[in-house]
C-alpha positions in Angstrom: 7.0 13.4 15.7 7.2 9.7 15.7 6.9 7.5 12.6 7.6 3.8 12.0 9.4 2.3 9.1 7.5 -0.5 7.3 8.4 -2.7 4.4 7.7 0.2 2.0 10.5 2.2 3.6 13.0 -0.7 4.2 16.2 -0.2 2.4 15.9 3.6 2.2 18.6 5.8 3.6 17.4 7.8 6.5 18.0 11.2 4.7 16.2 9.9 1.6 13.2 8.8 3.7 12.8 12.2 5.4 13.4 14.1 2.1 10.7 12.0 0.5 8.3 12.9 3.4 9.2 16.6 3.0 9.3 17.1 -0.7 9.6 20.9 -0.2 12.9 20.9 1.6 16.4 20.1 0.4 18.3 16.9 1.1 21.1 19.0 2.6 18.7 20.5 5.2 17.5 17.1 6.1 21.1 15.9 6.4 21.9 18.9 8.6 19.0 18.0 10.9 20.2 14.4 11.2 23.8 15.4 11.9 22.7 17.9 14.6 20.9 15.1 16.5 17.4 16.2 15.8 16.5 12.8 14.4 16.8 9.5 16.2 16.2 5.9 15.1 15.0 3.6 18.0 16.2 6.3 20.4 19.7 6.5 18.9 21.3 9.2 16.7 22.2 7.9 13.3 24.1 9.1 10.2 22.2 10.3 7.2 23.4 7.2 5.4 21.7 4.8 7.9 19.6 2.3 6.0 16.1 1.8 7.4 14.8 -1.6 8.5 11.2 -2.6 8.9 10.0 -1.7 12.4 12.5 1.1 13.0 11.0 4.0 15.1 12.0 7.4 13.7 11.6 10.4 16.0 12.3 14.0 14.9 11.2 17.5 15.3 8.9 18.9 12.6 11.2 20.0 9.8 8.7 22.4 8.2 7.9 25.5 10.4 4.3 26.2 11.3 3.1 22.9 9.7 0.2 21.3 11.6 0.9 17.7 12.3 -2.1 16.8 14.4 -4.3 14.4 12.4 -7.9 15.5 12.5 -11.1 13.5 12.1 -12.8 14.3 8.8 -16.3 13.5 7.6 -15.2 11.6 4.4 -17.5 9.0 2.9 -16.3 5.6 4.0 -17.7 2.2 2.9 -17.5 -0.3 5.7 -17.8 -3.7 4.2 -17.7 -5.7 7.4 -17.0 -5.1 11.1 -17.3 -6.5 14.6 -16.2 -5.3 18.0 -12.5 -5.8 17.2 -11.9 -4.9 13.6 -13.4 -3.6 10.4 -12.9 -4.1 6.6 -13.3 -1.0 4.5 -13.3 -0.4 0.8 -10.6 2.2 0.2 -11.3 4.2 -3.0 -8.6 4.8 -5.6 -6.9 8.2 -5.2 -6.9 8.2 -1.4 -3.8 7.8 0.7 -4.0 5.1 3.3 -2.4 7.3 6.0 -1.1 10.8 6.3 2.4 12.1 5.7 3.9 15.2 7.3 3.0 17.2 4.1 -0.4 15.6 3.5 -2.4 15.4 6.7 -5.9 15.5 5.4 -8.2 13.6 3.0 -6.6 10.2 3.9 -8.2 7.0 5.1 -7.0 7.6 8.6 -8.8 11.0 8.7 -12.0 9.1 7.7 -11.4 6.4 10.2 -11.0 8.9 13.0 -14.4 10.4 12.2 -16.1 7.1 11.8 -14.8 5.2 14.8 -13.1 7.7 17.0 -9.5 7.8 18.2 -10.2 5.6 21.2 -11.5 2.8 18.9 -8.5 2.5 16.6 -5.1 0.8 17.4 -2.1 3.1 17.9 0.7 0.6 17.7 2.0 2.4 14.5 1.6 5.9 15.9 -0.9 8.7 15.3 -0.3 8.9 11.6 -1.4 5.2 11.2 -4.2 4.7 13.7 -6.0 1.5 12.9 -3.8 0.7 9.9 -2.3 -2.8 9.8 -1.5 -3.0 6.1 -1.7 -0.6 3.2 -2.9 -0.1 -0.4 -1.2 2.2 -2.8 -2.9 5.6 -3.3 -4.3 4.6 -6.7 -5.2 1.1 -5.8 -8.7 0.5 -4.5 -10.3 -2.2 -2.4 -10.5 -4.2 0.8 -8.4 -3.1 3.8 -8.4 -4.5 7.3 -8.6 -2.0 10.2 -7.8 -2.8 13.9 -9.9 -1.2 16.6 -7.5 -2.1 19.4 -3.9 -3.0 19.9 -4.6 -6.7 20.7 -6.4 -7.1 17.4 -3.7 -5.2 15.6 -1.1 -7.7 16.8 -3.4 -10.6 15.8 -3.9 -9.3 12.3 -0.3 -8.4 11.8 0.7 -11.9 12.9 -1.8 -13.3 10.5 -0.4 -11.3 7.6 3.2 -12.1 8.6 2.4 -15.9 8.5 0.4 -15.7 5.3 -2.8 -16.9 7.1 -5.2 -15.0 4.9 -6.1 -15.0 1.2 -5.9 -11.7 -0.6 -6.8 -11.5 -4.3 -6.7 -8.7 -6.8 -8.3 -7.9 -10.2 -6.2 -6.1 -12.7 -6.0 -5.2 -16.4 -2.5 -5.9 -17.8 -1.0 -4.2 -20.9 -0.8 -6.6 -23.8 -1.7 -10.2 -24.3 -0.3 -12.2 -21.3 1.2 -15.4 -22.8 0.0 -18.0 -20.2 -3.5 -18.8 -18.9 -2.0 -19.4 -15.4 1.4 -18.4 -14.0 3.3 -18.4 -10.8 5.8 -15.4 -10.6 8.5 -16.1 -8.0 11.0 -13.3 -8.2 12.7 -11.5 -5.2 11.7 -7.9 -4.7 13.8 -5.2 -3.2 14.4 -1.4 -3.5 15.4 -0.1 -6.9 19.1 0.7 -6.9 18.9 4.0 -8.7 15.2 5.0 -8.2 14.6 4.7 -4.4 10.9 5.5 -4.8 10.4 2.3 -6.7 10.8 -1.4 -6.0 12.3 -3.9 -8.4 13.1 -7.6 -9.0 16.7 -8.0 -7.7 18.7 -11.0 -6.4 19.1 -9.5 -3.0 15.4 -8.8 -2.6 12.9 -10.6 -0.4 11.3 -13.8 -1.7 8.0 -12.9 -3.4 5.3 -15.0 -5.0 2.3 -14.0 -7.1 -0.2 -16.4 -8.6 -1.9 -15.2 -11.8 -4.9 -16.5 -13.7 -6.3 -15.0 -16.9 -10.0 -14.2 -16.8 -10.4 -12.6 -20.2 -8.3 -11.6 -23.2 -8.7 -8.5 -25.4 -5.6 -8.7 -27.5 -4.0 -5.5 -26.4 -5.0 -6.0 -22.8 -5.6 -8.9 -20.4 -8.0 -9.1 -17.5 -6.5 -11.2 -14.7 -7.0 -12.4 -11.1 -3.9 -12.3 -8.9 -3.4 -14.1 -5.6 -0.7 -12.7 -3.3 1.2 -15.5 -1.6 3.6 -12.8 -0.1 2.8 -9.2 0.4 5.7 -7.1 -0.7 5.5 -3.4 -1.5 4.2 -2.9 -5.1 4.4 -6.6 -5.6 1.8 -7.0 -8.3 3.0 -3.9 -10.1 6.7 -5.1 -10.0 6.0 -8.7 -10.9 3.8 -7.9 -13.9 6.2 -5.2 -15.1 9.0 -7.7 -14.9 7.0 -10.0 -17.1 6.7 -7.2 -19.7 2.9 -6.9 -19.0 2.6 -4.0 -16.5 -0.7 -3.1 -14.9 -2.7 -0.9 -17.4 -2.0 2.9 -17.0 0.7 2.3 -14.3 3.1 5.0 -15.4 5.6 4.3 -12.5 6.2 0.7 -13.7 6.2 1.2 -17.4 2.7 0.8 -18.8 2.4 4.4 -19.9 -1.1 5.8 -20.5 -3.4 3.5 -22.5 -6.3 4.4 -24.8 -8.7 4.4 -21.8 -7.5 7.1 -19.4 -7.7 6.4 -15.7 -6.0 7.8 -12.6 -3.0 5.5 -12.7 -3.0 1.7 -12.3 -6.2 -0.4 -12.9 -5.8 -2.6 -9.9 -8.4 -3.6 -7.2 -8.1 -5.6 -4.0 -11.4 -7.4 -4.5 -11.2 -10.4 -2.2 -10.3 -11.2 1.4 -10.6 -14.4 3.4 -9.4 -14.7 7.0 -10.2 -16.1 10.4 -12.2 -13.6 12.5 -10.0 -12.5 15.5 -10.2 -14.7 18.5 -12.7 -17.0 16.8 -12.7 -20.0 14.4 -15.2 -18.3 12.2 -14.0 -17.7 8.6 -14.9 -14.4 7.0 -15.0 -14.2 3.2 -15.5 -10.8 1.5 -15.7 -9.9 -2.2 -16.2 -6.6 -4.1 -17.7 -5.9 -7.6 -15.3 -4.2 -10.1 -14.7 -0.6 -9.1 -15.2 2.4 -11.4 -11.8 2.3 -13.1 -11.9 -1.5 -13.7 -15.5 -1.3 -15.0 -14.6 1.6 -17.4 -11.6 -0.3 -19.0 -13.5 -3.6 -19.2 -16.5 -2.0 -20.8 -14.2 -0.3 -23.4 -12.5 -3.5 -24.5 -15.7 -5.6 -24.4 -17.5 -3.1 -26.6 -14.6 -3.0 -29.1 -14.8 -6.8 -29.4 -18.6 -6.9 -30.2 
């Protein structure tokens, strides 16, 4: 099996990364597989303590016997917001993984993409598990996601993201009354020192910037628009939690469960603006509030009447 480390995995130990992928097996078994040479990084054997870097290629035999690792096309409803011959933009629903993991190989966006477009019409630069995937959204975050239909377009889009040549905005409900009408949160983000499944504001982290604008206030909650200047893993969730106003219902980053119950964080990638690949044409896309966002907004607006 071949997987590629991205920013979400950077900073993880190799054994922690594999143990996270295979939740059903022990860390000691993972370490044993690494020490026996069954796992390589960029073609070279590494110690279990090796710290992953973005772009590392991890190759290993399947660690769970009789586990099917072939990613199958599945007829899953998929909303294509925009497309041309080189790419598409889809509206990923909340609750859907962007791509499979060794223990969760069905029901993901990639399974839906394989059915919709076919394997031959999706980039494979990031391997079979991430066909077409250039960037990700968290499982419980909905919204606009760019898909590459070929490797040349994948490289174009990845370069555009790397150089911040696109505009990506989110809508969110934050817990509490945010103190400023506008704010620029510039705090470095890196992996949490004691909880490796989380990210955190830390001095040694990567420079990160989020612009925030308040749209509506409800006293115990605030409706905001967020513009990502950088695109770090969990950036909005980390930055707003750091400001003591985490995204509503985000249990991972401290919001707890509010009066209006939803499936985790109330966060939607609602806006994208970018240059169409290999063209000067500017594409601008916008979504209406999704089910979670609408539910929470309706609750607070009705309470205020």
